[in-house]
C-alpha positions as CSV (number, residue, x, y, z in Angstrom):
1,X,-17.9,17.3,17.6
2,X,-15.7,17.6,14.5
3,X,-13.1,14.9,14.1
4,X,-9.4,15.9,14.2
5,X,-7.2,13.8,11.9
6,X,-3.5,13.4,11.7
7,X,-1.7,12.0,8.6
8,X,1.8,10.7,9.5
9,X,4.0,10.8,6.4
10,X,4.2,13.4,3.7
11,X,5.0,11.4,0.6
12,X,2.7,11.8,-2.4
13,X,0.0,9.5,-1.0
14,X,0.1,10.8,2.5
15,X,-0.1,14.3,1.2
16,X,-3.0,13.4,-1.1
17,X,-5.0,11.8,1.8
18,X,-4.2,14.8,4.1
19,X,-5.6,17.1,1.3
20,X,-8.8,15.0,1.1
21,X,-9.4,15.1,4.8
22,X,-8.3,18.7,5.2
23,X,-10.9,20.1,2.9
24,X,-13.6,19.4,5.5
25,X,-12.0,18.5,8.8
26,X,-9.2,19.9,11.0
27,X,-6.1,18.0,9.9
28,X,-2.4,17.9,10.5
29,X,0.3,16.4,8.3
30,X,3.5,15.1,9.9
31,X,6.6,15.8,7.7
32,X,9.9,14.1,8.6
33,X,11.9,17.0,7.2
34,X,11.6,20.3,9.2
35,X,12.6,22.3,6.1
36,X,9.9,20.6,4.0
37,X,7.3,21.1,6.8
38,X,8.0,24.9,6.8
39,X,7.9,25.0,3.0
40,X,4.5,23.2,2.9
41,X,3.1,25.4,5.7
42,X,4.1,28.6,3.9
43,X,3.5,27.7,0.3
44,X,0.4,25.4,0.8
45,X,2.1,23.0,-1.6
46,X,4.3,19.9,-1.2
47,X,6.7,20.8,-3.9
48,X,8.9,17.7,-3.3
49,X,6.3,15.0,-3.5
50,X,3.2,16.5,-5.0
51,X,4.1,19.7,-6.9
52,X,1.5,21.8,-8.4
53,X,-1.3,20.7,-6.0
54,X,-2.8,23.3,-3.7
55,X,-3.3,22.2,-0.1
56,X,-6.4,23.3,1.9
57,X,-6.0,26.1,4.5
58,X,-7.3,23.8,7.2
59,X,-4.3,21.5,6.8
60,X,-1.4,22.2,9.2
61,X,2.1,20.8,8.4
62,X,4.6,20.0,11.2
63,X,7.7,18.0,11.8
64,X,6.7,17.4,15.4
65,X,4.9,14.2,16.1
66,X,3.6,15.6,19.3
67,X,2.1,18.6,17.5
68,X,0.6,16.5,14.8
69,X,-1.2,14.2,17.2
70,X,-2.7,17.0,19.4
71,X,-6.4,16.2,19.8
72,X,-6.3,13.7,16.9
73,X,-9.0,11.1,17.0
74,X,-8.0,9.3,13.8
75,X,-4.5,8.8,12.5
76,X,-3.6,7.7,9.0
77,X,-0.1,6.1,8.8
78,X,1.5,6.9,5.4
79,X,5.0,5.7,6.4
80,X,6.8,3.0,4.2
81,X,6.8,-0.5,5.8
82,X,10.6,-0.4,6.6
83,X,10.2,2.7,8.8
84,X,6.7,2.0,10.0
85,X,7.5,0.5,13.4
86,X,10.1,3.1,14.3
87,X,7.7,6.0,13.7
88,X,4.9,4.2,15.7
89,X,7.4,3.8,18.6
90,X,8.2,7.5,18.4
91,X,4.5,8.6,18.4
92,X,3.3,6.2,21.1
93,X,3.7,8.7,24.0
94,X,1.2,11.0,22.2
95,X,-1.4,8.5,21.1
96,X,-3.4,7.8,24.2
97,X,-6.5,9.5,22.9
98,X,-6.3,8.0,19.3
99,X,-9.5,6.0,18.5
100,X,-8.5,4.5,15.2
101,X,-5.2,4.2,13.3
102,X,-5.4,3.4,9.5
103,X,-2.4,2.1,7.5
104,X,-1.9,3.6,4.1
105,X,1.3,1.4,3.6
106,X,1.0,-1.6,1.3
107,X,3.8,-3.7,2.6
108,X,4.9,-6.5,4.9
109,X,7.4,-5.9,7.7
110,X,10.9,-7.3,7.1
111,X,12.0,-9.7,9.8
112,X,8.6,-10.4,11.3
113,X,6.4,-10.9,8.2
114,X,3.7,-8.9,9.9
115,X,1.0,-6.8,8.1
116,X,1.0,-3.2,9.0
117,X,-2.1,-3.4,11.1
118,X,-0.4,-6.1,13.1
119,X,2.5,-3.8,13.6
120,X,0.2,-1.1,14.9
121,X,-1.4,-3.6,17.3
122,X,2.0,-4.7,18.5
123,X,3.1,-1.2,19.4
124,X,-0.3,0.3,20.3
125,X,-2.5,-2.7,21.5
126,X,-5.3,-0.5,22.7
127,X,-5.8,1.3,19.4
128,X,-8.1,-0.2,16.7
129,X,-6.1,-0.8,13.6
130,X,-7.3,-0.8,10.0
131,X,-6.3,-0.1,6.4
132,X,-7.3,2.1,3.4
133,X,-6.4,0.7,0.0
134,X,-7.4,0.6,-3.6
135,X,-6.4,1.7,-7.1
136,X,-5.2,5.1,-5.8
137,X,-2.4,6.8,-7.8
138,X,-1.7,9.8,-5.6
139,X,-1.6,12.6,-8.3
140,X,-4.8,11.5,-10.0
141,X,-6.6,11.5,-6.6
142,X,-5.1,14.9,-5.6
143,X,-6.1,16.4,-8.9
144,X,-9.8,15.4,-8.3
145,X,-10.0,12.7,-11.0
146,X,-12.8,10.2,-10.1
147,X,-11.4,7.4,-7.9
148,X,-12.4,5.0,-5.2
149,X,-10.9,3.2,-2.3
150,X,-12.0,0.9,0.6
151,X,-11.5,1.4,4.4
152,X,-11.5,-1.7,6.5
153,X,-11.6,-2.0,10.2
154,X,-12.8,-5.0,12.4
155,X,-15.5,-2.7,13.8
156,X,-18.1,-1.8,11.2
157,X,-19.3,1.3,13.0
158,X,-15.7,2.6,13.3
159,X,-15.1,1.8,9.6
160,X,-18.1,3.9,8.6
161,X,-16.8,6.7,10.8
162,X,-13.4,6.7,9.1
163,X,-15.1,6.3,5.7
164,X,-16.9,9.6,6.2
165,X,-13.6,11.4,6.8
166,X,-12.1,10.7,3.3
167,X,-15.2,10.3,1.2
168,X,-15.5,13.3,-1.2
169,X,-17.3,14.3,-4.4
170,X,-14.5,12.9,-6.5
171,X,-13.1,10.2,-4.1
172,X,-15.6,7.5,-3.4
173,X,-14.8,5.4,-0.3
174,X,-16.4,2.1,0.5
175,X,-16.1,0.3,3.8
176,X,-15.6,-3.2,5.0
177,X,-14.2,-5.3,7.9
178,X,-11.8,-7.6,6.0
179,X,-8.5,-6.0,7.1
180,X,-6.5,-9.2,6.4
181,X,-7.7,-9.5,2.8
182,X,-7.2,-5.8,2.1
183,X,-3.7,-5.8,3.4
184,X,-2.6,-9.0,1.7
185,X,-4.0,-7.6,-1.6
186,X,-2.1,-4.4,-1.2
187,X,1.2,-5.9,-0.4
188,X,1.0,-8.6,-3.1
189,X,0.0,-6.3,-5.9
190,X,3.2,-4.3,-5.4
191,X,5.3,-7.4,-6.0
192,X,3.2,-8.4,-9.0
193,X,3.6,-4.9,-10.4
194,X,7.4,-5.4,-10.4
195,X,6.8,-8.6,-12.4
196,X,4.5,-6.8,-14.8
197,X,7.1,-4.1,-15.3
198,X,9.7,-6.7,-16.0
199,X,7.6,-8.2,-18.7
200,X,7.1,-4.8,-20.3
201,X,10.8,-4.0,-20.0
202,X,11.6,-7.3,-21.8
203,X,9.4,-6.2,-24.6
204,X,6.5,-8.5,-24.2
205,X,3.0,-7.5,-25.1
206,X,-0.6,-7.3,-23.8
207,X,-1.1,-11.1,-23.6
208,X,1.8,-11.5,-21.3
209,X,0.7,-8.7,-19.0
210,X,-2.9,-10.1,-18.9
211,X,-1.6,-13.5,-17.9
212,X,0.7,-12.0,-15.3
213,X,-2.2,-10.0,-13.7
214,X,-4.6,-12.9,-13.8
215,X,-2.1,-15.4,-12.3
216,X,-1.0,-12.7,-9.8
217,X,-4.6,-12.4,-8.7
218,X,-4.7,-16.2,-8.1
219,X,-1.6,-16.0,-5.9
220,X,-3.0,-13.0,-4.0
221,X,-6.2,-14.9,-3.4
222,X,-4.5,-18.1,-2.3
223,X,-2.5,-16.4,0.4
224,X,-5.3,-14.1,1.4
225,X,-7.8,-16.9,1.9
226,X,-5.3,-19.0,3.8
227,X,-4.8,-16.2,6.3
228,X,-8.6,-15.6,6.8
229,X,-9.3,-13.0,4.1
230,X,-12.6,-13.0,2.2
231,X,-12.8,-14.1,-1.4
232,X,-14.9,-11.1,-2.4
233,X,-12.2,-8.7,-1.2
234,X,-9.9,-10.0,-4.0
235,X,-12.4,-9.3,-6.7
236,X,-12.9,-5.7,-5.4
237,X,-11.0,-2.4,-5.2
238,X,-8.4,-3.7,-2.9
239,X,-7.7,-6.8,-5.1
240,X,-8.3,-6.7,-8.8
241,X,-8.8,-2.9,-8.9
242,X,-5.4,-2.1,-7.3
243,X,-3.7,-4.9,-9.1
244,X,-4.8,-3.7,-12.6
245,X,-3.9,0.0,-11.8
246,X,-0.5,-0.8,-10.4
247,X,0.6,-3.4,-13.0
248,X,-0.5,-1.3,-16.0
249,X,0.3,2.3,-15.1
250,X,3.6,4.0,-16.0
251,X,3.0,6.1,-12.9
252,X,3.4,3.1,-10.6
253,X,6.7,3.1,-8.8
254,X,6.8,-0.7,-8.5
255,X,6.0,-1.2,-12.2
256,X,8.7,1.3,-13.0
257,X,11.3,-0.6,-11.0
258,X,10.3,-3.8,-12.9
259,X,10.5,-2.1,-16.2
260,X,14.0,-0.9,-15.6
261,X,15.0,-4.3,-14.4
262,X,13.7,-5.8,-17.6
263,X,15.7,-3.2,-19.5
264,X,18.9,-4.5,-17.8
265,X,19.6,-1.9,-15.1
266,X,20.7,-3.0,-11.7
267,X,18.3,-2.7,-8.8
268,X,20.8,-0.6,-6.8
269,X,21.0,1.9,-9.7
270,X,17.2,2.0,-10.1
271,X,16.5,2.5,-6.4
272,X,19.2,5.1,-5.9
273,X,17.6,7.3,-8.5
274,X,14.1,7.2,-7.0
275,X,12.7,9.9,-4.7
276,X,9.9,7.7,-3.3
277,X,9.8,4.1,-2.1
278,X,8.7,1.1,-4.2
279,X,7.2,-1.1,-1.5
280,X,7.4,-4.2,-3.6
281,X,11.2,-4.3,-3.4
282,X,11.1,-4.4,0.4
283,X,8.1,-6.7,0.6
284,X,9.0,-9.4,-1.8
285,X,11.0,-11.4,0.7
286,X,8.6,-11.1,3.6
287,X,5.7,-11.9,1.4
288,X,7.3,-15.1,0.2
289,X,8.3,-15.9,3.7
290,X,4.7,-15.4,4.9
291,X,3.4,-17.7,2.1
292,X,5.9,-20.4,2.8
293,X,5.0,-20.3,6.5
294,X,1.4,-21.0,5.6
295,X,2.2,-23.6,2.9
296,X,1.0,-21.3,0.0
297,X,2.5,-21.5,-3.4
298,X,3.4,-18.1,-5.0
299,X,5.6,-18.8,-8.0
300,X,5.5,-15.3,-9.4
301,X,6.3,-13.7,-6.1
302,X,9.1,-16.2,-5.6
303,X,10.7,-15.2,-8.9
304,X,10.5,-11.5,-8.1
305,X,12.1,-12.2,-4.7
306,X,14.9,-14.1,-6.5
307,X,15.4,-11.2,-9.0
308,X,15.5,-8.6,-6.2
309,X,18.0,-10.7,-4.2
310,X,20.2,-11.0,-7.3
311,X,19.8,-14.8,-7.5
312,X,18.5,-14.8,-11.1
313,X,18.0,-12.5,-14.1
314,X,14.5,-11.5,-15.4
315,X,14.8,-13.8,-18.4
316,X,15.8,-16.7,-16.1
317,X,12.8,-16.0,-13.9
318,X,10.5,-16.0,-16.9
319,X,11.8,-19.3,-18.2
320,X,11.4,-20.8,-14.7
321,X,7.7,-19.7,-14.6
322,X,7.0,-21.0,-18.2
323,X,8.7,-24.4,-17.4
324,X,6.4,-25.1,-14.5
325,X,4.2,-28.3,-14.9
326,X,0.7,-28.0,-16.4
327,X,-2.0,-27.8,-13.9
328,X,-5.7,-26.9,-13.4
329,X,-6.4,-23.1,-13.5
330,X,-8.2,-22.8,-10.2
331,X,-7.4,-24.2,-6.8
332,X,-10.5,-25.6,-5.0
333,X,-9.0,-24.2,-1.8
334,X,-9.5,-20.6,-3.2
335,X,-13.3,-21.2,-3.2
336,X,-13.3,-22.2,0.5
337,X,-12.7,-19.4,2.8
338,X,-10.5,-20.1,5.8
339,X,-12.3,-20.3,9.1
340,X,-12.5,-17.1,11.0
């Protein structure tokens, strides 16, 4: 029997994933705006978030969660972290038959410091929760440029099943079981991308960016391992792959926020002019809170949090980082995976 898939959230990445699935499987795309849903259904294009990309005939757009979830076996959640739980609560009455729910959101929930798969499990405890993540700039994927990602679920057989739904000739999907590592990598790299953008906005060069990415990877690994993630995850697509793409690309929303901060613009001014969400802005505080709760040091993330909160300027944050005491490059703890 053919899988039926629902993608919840019609931003650029949600639309791109719906397009990938919809080319070979029955799929629905939930769109918050009824007007945009009608426009997508009639024009076969998401002119607001992914203009110029033709959507497959097999993809149905709707603003009704009930309609989107009819007969859906697998659900991809492409809702930003700050609205994730509310949408889950709204779709809960229609999700009794869902066999897997995959987060596409790279964030940490404010107030609870939960990863998105943990939020899924809190609202829908009987539904297996996982994540898809990697160096995936939506437009490049939608245009068919070669790209890759990783799907992680605790159950390997289920992960392989979901892998088959999104694997295409131009989008190579790997599978794994390290949900924790993949989610921590995705959330942390967005915060690091803000830092990388700040460095670029301040006018610093390639050396500075390379240091930022490398030390960001160390912070990502420290937190991920302390929570039970696998070291190899952080050297793969979910870790270094996504970190490099997001920190270096001008198409990255998080890097763009950082660049504008480095140029001297206020965060409120930057965010008010953006059509899509930069997850790192919302996730910096919860990420640092999660790290502190587990005794993990994340100096770059802490400085990004301070900048986002208005407690220091980008230049003050840079000076604080450079004034830190000299230390060995690698923590031995990073080489010992946490139990479980």
